C-alpha positions as CSV (number, residue, x, y, z in Angstrom):
1,X,-0.2,-0.2,-0.1
2,X,1.3,3.3,-1.0
3,X,0.4,6.7,0.6
4,X,0.3,9.6,-2.2
5,X,2.7,12.8,-1.1
6,X,-0.1,14.8,-0.7
7,X,-2.3,12.5,1.3
8,X,-3.7,13.5,4.9
9,X,-2.2,10.0,6.0
10,X,1.2,10.9,5.1
11,X,3.2,9.9,8.5
12,X,0.3,7.3,9.4
13,X,1.5,3.7,10.3
14,X,0.7,0.8,8.0
15,X,0.2,-2.0,9.6
16,X,0.2,-5.9,7.9
17,X,-1.7,-8.7,9.5
18,X,-2.2,-12.4,8.0
19,X,-5.4,-13.7,9.3
20,X,-5.9,-17.2,10.3
21,X,-6.9,-18.0,6.9
22,X,-3.7,-16.8,5.2
23,X,-5.1,-13.7,3.9
24,X,-2.8,-10.7,4.4
25,X,-4.6,-7.2,5.0
26,X,-3.5,-4.0,5.3
27,X,-4.5,-1.3,7.9
28,X,-3.6,2.5,8.1
29,X,-2.8,3.7,11.7
30,X,-4.6,6.9,13.0
31,X,-3.1,10.2,11.5
32,X,-2.9,13.3,13.9
33,X,-4.6,16.2,13.1
34,X,-2.2,19.2,12.1
35,X,-2.7,22.5,13.2
36,X,-1.0,25.1,10.7
37,X,-2.5,28.1,12.2
38,X,-3.7,31.0,10.2
39,X,-1.4,32.0,7.0
40,X,-2.0,34.7,4.0
41,X,-4.9,33.5,1.9
42,X,-6.1,31.7,4.7
43,X,-9.7,32.8,6.1
44,X,-11.6,32.8,9.3
45,X,-15.2,31.5,10.0
46,X,-16.9,31.5,13.0
47,X,-19.0,28.2,13.0
48,X,-23.0,29.2,13.3
49,X,-25.8,27.7,13.8
50,X,-26.8,25.6,10.8
51,X,-23.3,25.5,9.5
52,X,-21.3,22.3,8.7
53,X,-17.8,21.5,7.4
54,X,-19.1,19.9,4.2
55,X,-21.2,23.1,3.7
56,X,-18.1,25.7,4.5
57,X,-16.0,23.1,2.1
58,X,-18.4,23.4,-0.4
59,X,-18.4,27.3,-0.3
60,X,-14.5,27.8,0.6
61,X,-13.0,25.0,-1.3
62,X,-15.0,24.2,-4.3
63,X,-16.5,20.8,-3.1
64,X,-18.4,19.5,-0.1
65,X,-15.6,16.3,0.1
66,X,-12.7,18.6,1.4
67,X,-14.4,18.5,5.0
68,X,-11.7,17.0,6.3
69,X,-9.4,19.6,5.4
70,X,-11.1,22.0,7.3
71,X,-11.0,19.3,10.5
72,X,-7.2,18.7,10.0
73,X,-6.1,22.2,9.8
74,X,-8.5,23.1,13.0
75,X,-7.2,20.0,14.7
76,X,-10.8,18.7,14.8
77,X,-10.9,14.8,16.2
78,X,-14.4,15.1,17.0
79,X,-15.8,17.1,13.8
80,X,-19.6,16.5,14.6
81,X,-21.2,19.3,16.2
82,X,-21.3,19.4,20.4
83,X,-24.1,21.3,21.5
84,X,-22.0,21.7,24.7
85,X,-19.3,24.9,24.5
86,X,-17.0,23.4,26.7
87,X,-15.9,20.5,24.3
88,X,-12.6,21.4,24.2
89,X,-10.1,22.3,21.7
90,X,-10.4,18.8,19.5
91,X,-14.2,19.4,19.5
92,X,-16.7,21.4,17.0
93,X,-19.4,24.2,18.6
94,X,-21.3,27.1,17.4
95,X,-18.9,30.2,18.0
96,X,-15.8,28.4,17.3
97,X,-13.4,30.3,15.1
98,X,-12.3,28.3,12.0
99,X,-9.1,28.4,9.9
100,X,-10.2,27.9,6.4
101,X,-7.6,27.3,3.8
102,X,-7.5,28.9,0.4
103,X,-8.8,26.7,-2.3
104,X,-6.1,25.2,-4.4
């Protein structure tokens, strides 16, 4: 299994397992989100009621499928909206300031 150089899984571990049946399987280990901070060309968006990462992704990045880019850049380990604002630095809640990268 190869990992493309621009994949979000770069740096993840690769585990190879042989099942009792003799079948080989390859699994990717977890990747840690990266916080890059705001840079020139990046936007800042306050996450509001009715917002979702896929809608913000469509608006700013041109496709809803890039929601994970916003999650990674903002170190969101729990990208589902948490109604409690004390969900910490790794959670998503109304009023959270999100960094949005420029469209590539």
